[in-house]
N, C-alpha and C positions, 0 to 999 in steps of 0.2 A: 427590667429598667425602672429607675425611679421616676414617679411622676414630677415634671416642673411646671406644669401649669392647669389651671382649670378655667374654662369659659362657660359662660351661662347666656341663655336667652333673657330678655328682659320680661316681656308681658306674659303673665300666668307662670313664670317661674321665679322670678324675683318681685315683680308686682302684680298687683291686680286693681282693677278699676275701683274707684272710691264710692261706693252705694250712695253715700249721701250727696256727693256730687250729681250723680245720675238724678237721684230723688229732685235735688234742687232745681235741676234743669227742665225735667219734665213738669212740676209745679207751677215753676216760673212762666214758662212758655203758656201753658195752659192758661195762665191767668191773664196773659196778654192776648189769646187767641179766642178764648171761650169755649175750646173745644178740647177733645182727649189728644193728647201726643204721644205717639209710638213712633220709636225707630226699629228697624230693621236693616238687614244687611241691603236689600236691593234700594231701600230709599237711601241709605249712606252713599252707596255707589252713584246714584241719581244727583246727589248733592255735590259728589266729587266732580262729576260732568260739569254741573253747573257753574261749581267755584273754579273751573278750569286747571284742574289736577294735571300737574304736568308728569307726563306718562315716562318721561325719563328720569323721573326724581329729581329731589331737590338737592342742589350742590353747597347751598349757603343755608344758615338758620334763617336769615333775613326772609329770603324768598319762602321758607316754608311759613313763617310769621303771615305774610301778606295772604298766602293761600287761605290759613284758617281765618282770617278777618272775612275774608269772600265766603267762606264756607257757612260761618254762622249768619252772615247776611242772606244768603239764599236758602237757610233753614227757616228762617223767618218769614221770609216772603212766601215759601211754600207752604207756610201753615196760615197764610192769609192776614199776616198781620201788616197793617200798612202805617201804623203811627210810630214815630220816634225809632225809625229802623236802625239809623246810625248809632245811637245811643244804646240801644239794646242789644245790637250785634257787637258792639264794644264791650258791653257788659258781660255777655257769656263768654267772649274772648279772655277777657282778664280773669274771670273765675276758673277757666279750664286751662289756660296757658302756663303749664308749670307751676300750677297753684293747687297742690293737694289732690290733683285728678287721678292721682294713683297712691296705693299704700302698699307697704311691704307686707310679706308673707311672714308670720311670727318668727321663723326660725331663721330668718334670712341674717341678722347680723351675727349671731353665734357661729353660724357656719362660716361666714365669711372672716371673722376673727380667727377660726380655728386654721383656715387656708394661709391666711396672713401671717399667723404666727409660725406656720410651717414653713415659710419661706417661699410659698408658690407665687408664680406670677398669674395673675388673674385678668380675664378679659370678658366683653361680653359681645356677642354676635347676634344682631337683631336686624329682621325686616322692617326697617323704618327710616325715618329720615334724620338728618344732621342735628337734631336736638337729642339725640338718643344720651350724649354725654350730659348735657344740661340737665335733662331728667332725673338722671340717677344721682349728680352731684346735689340736685334740688333735695333728694330724699337723704342726703348725708352718705352716700355711699362713694363720694368721690375719692377718699383715702384708701380705698380698697383695689380699685381697678387701675390697671396699667395701660389699658387700651380699649377703644370702643370701635366696633366694625359695624358699620350700616349699610344697608343694602343700595340705598340712593346714592351714596357716593362710590360705593364699588362699583355699581351697575350690574349685581348679581344678586338673586334672592336663593335664600335655602331652600332646596337642598343642592344647589349649583356649587361643585368643588371650589368654585373660585372664591366665595366669600370666605369659606373656611381658610384656604390657602392664605387670604390677604391676612386673616387675623393670627394665624401661626406666624407669619413673617412679622407681623408687628411685635411680637414677643419674642422672637427668635428661637422658636423651639419646633420638634417635630411632632406631628399627628401622635406618634405612638408615645410620646412623653406627656399627653396631653388628656384631660378628662372634659366630658361636654355634656351639657344638660339641657333639654328642651320640651316643652309642653306637646309639641308635635311630633309623633312618632316617626313620620318621614322625614323630618328635619335632623332628628337624633340618629336615623339610620344613615343619613346622609354624611354625617361626621364619622359613624362606625366605619362605612365603607372606606374611608380615608387612612384610617387606623387609629382613631380616637377610641378610648374606653368612653362608651358614649351612654347616657342614662336617659330614658323618657319619664317625665315627671306626671302623673296623672294622679292628681289629688282626690278625685271622685271614684279610684279604683275601679275603673270601667275596662282598662287594658289588661291584657294577660300576656304582653311581650315578656320575654327573658329578661330585659333589662328595666323593667318600668319600675319605679319608685313612687312612692306617696308622699314623701317629703326629703328635703334637700340634706337633712341629718343622715338619711341612708347613705350619702356617698361619704361622709365621714366614717361612718360604719364600715363600708366596704374598703377603704384604703388603710383602715385601721387592721382589718381582719386580714388582709393580704399582706400587711407588713411594708407598704409602700407609702405609708403617710409621712 
């Protein structure tokens, strides 16, 4: 059966965090607080709670925006910063909200161009909020994707079959007609169980799974080799 569609995860598959922005945040907050700034998972989750993250997920971009404004305010309060809180939290929000906070891996455009020229339908499946489409359009990828499936709106996270099935329905294709790639092996496996041809992308080459790749270009090589491109 010839493939008709390809779906991608977003973070660490198509995009990665902009290190310049991360360093800017660190140095800026340190200049305001006068102490070292560090961010780990537990600290981030605590900030999510303090900023009143909606456990049911955001259904509108506007709700997501308001959450991140609260998040940056709570971040500054947690660092002991007391002066100009509103102004400084707005600055952090403006610098990060869809503003070069992500970069594309170097092969992404070439790979998307390949599948576009081959007539593939393309979609993104991501455990994230409604801004998924906006973030990718901001990176110039809007012309490639036909659907954006995010966990907040679906009400399910990968590897729950529901989110993959919603994505398939959005493009009118079957799992057996589709390729999927994700940087989490359990999420790639979730798609494979449903019948996708699924790849786990591990750019650091730490995984030894049969369907592990190090670059999206390897998917192009695969469809060319099997004659289903």
